[in-house]
N, C-alpha and C positions, 0 to 999 in steps of 0.2 A: 573534326577537322584534322588534316594531315599537316604536320609542321614542315616548313620549307627545309629542303636539304642544304647543309652547309657546303662550302667548297670542297671538291674532291681532295685537295691537299690537306685539309683539316682531318678528313676521315682516316688518313694514313697514321694518325696518332695512335689508333688502337693497335696497329701492328708494332709500332715502336714500343708501346707499353708492354706487349707480350715479350718482346725481345729483352727488355729490362727485367721482367719477371723471371725469365729463364736464367739470366745472368746472376741475379741476386738469390734465387731459390728461396729457402725457408726464412731467410733474414728479411725479405721484402714484404711490405704491407701495402695493399691497395684499399683505399677508403671510398666508400660509396654512400651517398645519400639515398633515400628510398623514393619518396613521393616525387613524381615528375622527373625522376632520374632512372632508377631501375624499375620503378613501378608507375603505371599510369592510373591515377586515382580519379580521372575524370568520369569513368562509368559510375563510381561511387557518388560523385557530386551530382551527376545527372539523375541517378535513382532518388537521391534525397530531395532534389528539386521537384521531381514528379510527386513524391509523397507530400511535400509541402503544398503542392497544387491540390491534392486530394483533401487535405485538412481544410483549406480555404475554399474548396469547390471552384477552382479556377481552371477551366478547360485548357487554356494556353499553357499552363505549367504542367498539367497532367499529361499533355501530349508532347512536352519538351523532350529533347534528346541530347546526345553527346555533342551534336553539331552546334548547339547554342552556347557552348563554353569556349571562350577564346584563349588568348595567351596569358590571362591572369585568372585569379580565383574569385573574381568579383561576382557575387551572387546577384547583385542588383543588375549588372550588365547582362547576365545570363537570362534573368527574367525579361528584360526588355527585348533581347534578341529573340526570345521565344514568342514574343508578341504581346506581352502584358503591358497594358497602358501605364505610363509613368505614375499616374495618381495611385493606381492599384499597387504598384511596386513599392512606393513610399509608404502606403497605408499599412502594408503587412511586413515591412522590412524588419523591424525589431523582433517581432514574434518569429518570423522566418529564420532569423539568425539564431535564435534560441533553439528552434527545432533542428536546425542544421548542426549546431554544436552538440546537441544531445545524441545525434546519430553518428556524426563524422568520427568522433574519437571513441569508437567502440570496436571490439573484436568482431561483432556480428556483421558490420558493414564492410569489413575487409574482403568479404567474399565477392564483392563487385569489382575489385581491383583487377588489373591485367598487367602482365609482365611487359616491359619494354621490348621491342623487337631486338632479337639477338642477345638479350641479357643472359639467358640461361647458358648459351654456348660460350659467351665471353668469360663469364665467371668460371665455367668449367675449364677453359683454357688456362686461366690464371692459377687455378688450384692444381691442374696437371703440371704446371711449371714449378710448383712448390710454394707459390706465394700465399701469404696469409690474406684473408679478406675480413675487413671490418666494416660493418654497416653502421653508419653514424647518422641517426635520423632524429628529426624534431618530433617524431611520434612519442607520446608519453608511455611510461612503463605499463600503464593499464591496458595498452594495446599489444603487449608482448605476445600473448597467446595467439591472437588473430594474425599477427604479423608472421610468426613462425609457421603457422598453418598455411599462410600464403606462400612462404618460401617452399614448403613441401609441395604445394599444388603446382608451383611454377617450375620445380626442379632446381631451385637455387640451393647452393650449399647452406646447410642448416648450422646455426651456432653450436659450437662445442666447447667454447671458452679456451681453446688452444689454437687451432688454425683458423677458426672462423668465430667472430664475435659480433654481438649486437649491442650497440651503445645507444641508449634512449634517454629522453628527458625524464626527470622524476615526476613532473606534474604538467598538465596542459597549460597551467598558468605561467610556467617558466618561459621567458622570452627565448625564441630560437637563436637570435644573435648571441645572447649571453651563453647559451648552452654550447653552441658550436665553438666559441672561443675557449670556453673552459674544457671542452673535450680534447683540445689539441694535445695537452700533456698526456692524457690517457692513450691517445693514438700513438704517440712516440713510445709508450711503454710496450707496444706490441712488436716493435722492430723499426726498420727503416721505411718510412713512408715514401714510396716511389711514384705513387699515382693517387689522385683524388678527383672525384667526380661530384658535381652538385649543380642543380638548376638555378639556385638563387644567386644573383650577381654578388650580393654582399658576402655570401659565404664562400663562393669560389674565389673571390678577391682575397678573402681572409686566408684561405688555404695557400694562395700564391705567396703571401707574406710569411706564413708560418713554415712552409716547406718549399723554399725557393729552388731547390734542386729537383723537385718532383715534377712529374708530368701532371699538370693541373688542367682539367678539362671541364668546360661549361656545357651543360645540357640545355640547348636552346629550345626548350619545350614551353611550359607555362611556369608562372612564378607569382609572387605576392603582388606584383604591379608597382612596387616602389620604384621611384625614378633613380635607379642606380645603374651605372654603366659598367659592363664587364671590362676589366683592365686590359689594356692593349697587350697583344701577344698571347692571350689565352685562347686556345683553339676551341671550336664549338662543334658538337655533334647533336643529333636528334634521336639516335638509337645506337645500339651496340652491334649492328651488322658489320662484319668485317669486310673491308673493301677487296 
């Protein structure tokens, strides 16, 4: 599915961020989440659901596609949208979640991810302006190799521990909310955070509080589905195509 486009006025934020990057130069830091922000992992989700269908010999899931994933990561909802009966979805749910977790948090399945539209060029513009880029993601350290390989495949700036950094969770069991809060001090250590991008309402709201002078931007793509409202005044985009 295509995500609805935000108002044209919100999309101008990308131009303003580039102007700030040019003004600050090497002292400026732009922070990016990965999944559902710079990277679309729905193809990974779709592939895993097809494989789950093969394990349970369920044609509806074997034939499922990207279109069956909506605005949240709810595998139960994707099963139903793909045409699986409610009873069958509930019957296999626990085992399906185990199979999903065993695949999702691996380097191997990163190959199914795709770059968000415009992400490569926007990151390139930021680096050309001299800004540092920090990827701050809820992906665990065990996915570092696959994640960096994806950056190379997409043409994203690769981490060098100087101008580009990759900050990841220590373990899949660590809560994303705790990790993002604890990462704020590490982000300040890289320089002046002038921009932050995240798809999760809780996290983008946290960035607004932590970095009140920064351009804080919500990626209105998909998210955890928790009933959290993005704070008033935070602009939304669905990709990084410059207006």
